[in-house]
C-alpha positions as CSV (number, residue, x, y, z in Angstrom):
1,M,7.6,-133.0,-0.3
2,E,10.8,-134.3,1.5
3,I,12.8,-133.3,-1.1
4,H,11.2,-129.9,-1.8
5,M,11.6,-129.0,1.9
6,R,15.5,-129.8,1.6
7,L,15.9,-127.6,-1.3
8,T,14.1,-124.6,0.3
9,S,16.2,-125.0,3.3
10,A,19.2,-125.0,1.0
11,L,18.1,-121.8,-0.7
12,A,16.9,-120.1,2.4
13,L,20.6,-120.8,3.9
14,S,22.4,-119.4,0.6
15,V,20.3,-116.1,0.7
16,V,21.2,-115.8,4.6
17,G,24.6,-116.5,3.9
18,A,24.9,-114.2,1.1
19,A,23.0,-111.0,3.2
20,L,26.1,-111.9,5.7
21,V,28.8,-111.7,3.0
22,L,26.9,-108.2,2.0
23,L,26.3,-106.9,5.8
24,A,29.9,-107.8,6.6
25,P,31.8,-104.6,4.9
26,A,29.0,-102.5,5.8
27,E,29.5,-103.3,9.4
28,V,33.2,-102.5,9.2
29,L,32.2,-99.2,7.4
30,A,30.1,-98.3,10.2
31,D,33.0,-99.0,12.4
32,T,35.2,-96.7,11.0
33,R,35.8,-93.5,12.8
34,C,35.2,-90.4,9.8
35,S,35.9,-87.5,11.7
36,G,38.0,-85.8,14.4
37,H,41.4,-84.9,12.4
38,Q,42.9,-88.3,13.6
39,L,45.6,-90.6,12.6
40,L,44.2,-94.2,12.1
41,S,46.1,-97.5,13.7
42,K,45.4,-99.0,10.5
43,P,44.2,-97.8,6.9
44,R,40.4,-97.7,6.5
45,P,38.7,-99.3,3.8
46,E,38.9,-97.6,0.1
47,A,35.0,-97.2,0.2
48,S,34.5,-95.8,3.7
49,C,33.4,-92.5,4.8
50,R,31.3,-92.0,1.8
51,Y,28.6,-89.7,3.6
52,V,30.9,-86.9,5.3
53,V,29.2,-83.6,4.8
54,P,30.8,-80.3,4.6
55,Q,30.6,-77.8,7.8
56,I,28.8,-74.7,6.8
57,Y,28.7,-71.3,8.3
58,V,26.1,-68.7,7.4
59,S,26.6,-65.3,7.3
60,P,24.6,-63.4,9.9
61,D,22.9,-61.8,7.1
62,K,22.0,-64.7,5.6
63,E,23.5,-64.0,1.8
64,M,26.6,-65.9,2.0
65,R,27.8,-69.3,2.9
66,A,31.3,-70.6,3.6
67,L,31.7,-74.7,3.6
68,V,34.5,-76.5,4.7
69,F,35.0,-79.8,3.0
70,P,37.2,-82.6,4.2
71,V,39.5,-83.3,1.0
72,D,39.9,-86.9,2.4
73,V,43.2,-88.3,0.5
74,L,44.8,-90.2,3.2
75,L,43.1,-93.4,4.1
76,D,45.3,-93.9,7.3
77,A,43.6,-90.8,8.8
78,T,40.3,-89.6,8.8
79,P,39.0,-87.6,5.8
80,D,38.8,-84.6,7.7
81,M,42.6,-84.1,7.8
82,E,42.8,-81.7,5.4
83,S,40.1,-79.3,4.0
84,R,39.0,-77.4,1.1
85,V,37.2,-74.1,1.6
86,V,34.2,-72.8,-0.6
87,I,32.4,-69.6,-0.7
88,R,29.1,-69.4,-2.0
89,S,25.9,-66.8,-2.4
90,S,22.9,-67.7,-0.9
91,A,21.8,-68.4,-4.4
92,G,24.3,-70.7,-4.9
93,D,27.0,-69.0,-6.9
94,T,30.4,-70.3,-5.8
95,L,32.5,-66.9,-5.6
96,T,35.9,-68.3,-4.6
97,S,37.4,-71.5,-2.9
98,K,40.9,-72.4,-1.4
99,D,42.2,-75.9,-1.1
100,H,44.5,-76.7,1.6
101,S,45.3,-80.0,1.2
102,S,48.4,-81.8,-0.1
103,P,49.1,-84.5,-3.0
104,R,49.6,-87.1,-0.3
105,G,47.5,-85.9,2.6
106,M,50.4,-85.2,4.9
107,N,51.5,-81.6,3.9
108,G,48.3,-79.6,4.3
109,Y,46.3,-78.1,6.5
110,Y,42.5,-78.4,8.2
111,V,40.1,-75.6,9.4
112,Y,40.3,-75.4,13.3
113,R,38.0,-72.6,13.7
114,A,35.8,-70.4,11.4
115,K,33.8,-67.5,11.7
116,W,31.8,-64.6,9.9
117,S,32.6,-60.8,11.2
118,P,29.2,-59.5,12.6
119,D,29.0,-57.5,9.3
120,S,28.8,-60.4,7.2
121,Q,31.9,-58.7,5.1
122,F,34.6,-61.4,6.0
123,F,34.8,-64.9,6.8
124,V,37.9,-65.9,9.0
125,Y,39.1,-69.3,9.5
126,S,42.6,-70.9,11.4
127,L,44.3,-73.9,10.0
128,V,46.4,-76.6,11.7
129,S,49.0,-78.4,9.9
130,S,47.8,-82.3,8.6
131,G,51.4,-83.4,9.4
132,G,52.2,-81.8,12.4
133,H,54.8,-79.3,11.4
134,S,55.6,-76.1,12.9
135,P,52.8,-77.1,15.6
136,W,53.2,-73.5,17.1
137,S,51.6,-72.0,13.7
138,F,48.0,-71.3,13.4
139,P,47.8,-69.9,9.9
140,I,44.8,-67.4,9.6
141,M,43.0,-66.5,6.6
142,V,40.4,-64.2,5.5
143,F,37.8,-64.0,2.8
144,G,36.8,-60.6,2.1
145,R,33.4,-60.1,0.5
146,R,34.1,-56.9,-1.5
147,N,36.5,-58.3,-3.7
148,S,35.8,-61.9,-3.4
149,E,39.5,-62.7,-2.5
150,I,41.0,-65.1,0.0
151,A,44.1,-63.5,2.0
152,K,46.5,-64.5,4.8
153,L,46.3,-62.4,7.5
154,S,49.8,-62.8,8.5
155,D,50.4,-60.4,5.2
156,M,48.3,-58.2,6.8
157,I,50.4,-57.7,10.2
158,D,53.9,-57.3,8.5
159,G,54.6,-61.0,8.0
160,K,54.1,-62.1,11.5
161,P,53.1,-65.4,12.0
162,T,49.4,-66.2,14.0
163,L,50.5,-68.7,17.2
164,S,46.8,-69.6,18.2
165,G,44.2,-71.0,16.4
166,E,41.1,-69.1,18.4
167,F,40.5,-65.4,17.9
168,S,37.8,-63.1,18.1
169,F,35.6,-60.3,16.3
170,S,34.2,-57.0,17.5
171,A,31.7,-55.0,15.5
172,P,31.6,-54.5,12.7
173,H,35.1,-56.3,11.3
174,T,37.8,-56.1,14.0
175,L,39.6,-59.4,14.6
176,T,41.6,-60.2,17.2
177,A,44.6,-62.8,16.9
178,T,47.5,-63.8,18.5
179,T,51.2,-63.0,17.4
180,W,54.4,-62.7,19.1
181,K,56.0,-59.7,20.5
182,R,59.4,-60.8,19.3
183,P,61.0,-64.2,17.4
184,A,62.5,-66.4,19.6
185,A,65.9,-66.0,20.1
186,A,69.0,-68.2,18.8
187,G,68.7,-71.2,21.1
188,E,65.3,-70.7,22.5
189,K,63.0,-74.0,22.2
190,D,59.9,-72.0,22.1
191,V,58.7,-69.1,20.2
192,G,58.8,-65.7,21.9
193,E,56.2,-63.6,24.1
194,T,53.1,-63.8,22.6
195,V,50.8,-60.9,22.4
196,P,47.4,-59.9,21.2
197,I,46.8,-58.1,18.0
198,T,43.7,-56.1,16.8
199,V,43.1,-55.9,13.0
200,D,40.5,-53.4,11.2
201,L,39.8,-55.8,8.2
202,E,38.6,-53.4,5.8
203,E,41.6,-51.2,6.2
204,A,43.9,-54.2,6.0
205,F,42.5,-55.5,2.8
206,Q,42.8,-51.9,1.2
207,K,46.3,-52.0,2.0
208,L,47.2,-55.4,0.3
209,P,48.6,-55.4,-3.0
210,S,46.5,-56.3,-6.0
211,P,46.6,-59.8,-6.8
212,E,48.3,-60.2,-10.0
């Protein structure tokens, strides 16, 4: 009887010990930061952040969805340091996508702000450099529903850069963003004076050259 109890106790202790070994990595993974576009003080575990989900933006007419996926390239950062944008119909058909990641996770972009136009014809999102390059620049991309294309807003405003990640819409598809009044002069540390710029996206898309 005594031997049986000792064997039972030993077995119980081994099971508890094994459970603790299995739980330890889970606890480590639970403490891992998985969002926030942040560099980490030390690399996170290889299997961390398995359940990071995309941000989903539904068009006002409920017929379209834009999904922003965290690309998860760099273990020294949260998985959302770079983004991939996918445009789908409500039926689940993928219409187009744009990958803003880089091979090593340090020279791409992540989505900063995103929004559909009031008429559901355009999806607009601004970007921030994952590596901190050109911190004054916030590239803005525009998805046009008619042709299922993603284009740069800069190409619609004579190549001028956009200098803020914030933008606004007025119905049905007029976008207001921020650019410069003039480029910075030689020797100036900052960009030139900033001004708002308003774009009718339908007219702007029609003026773009056809993709090759």
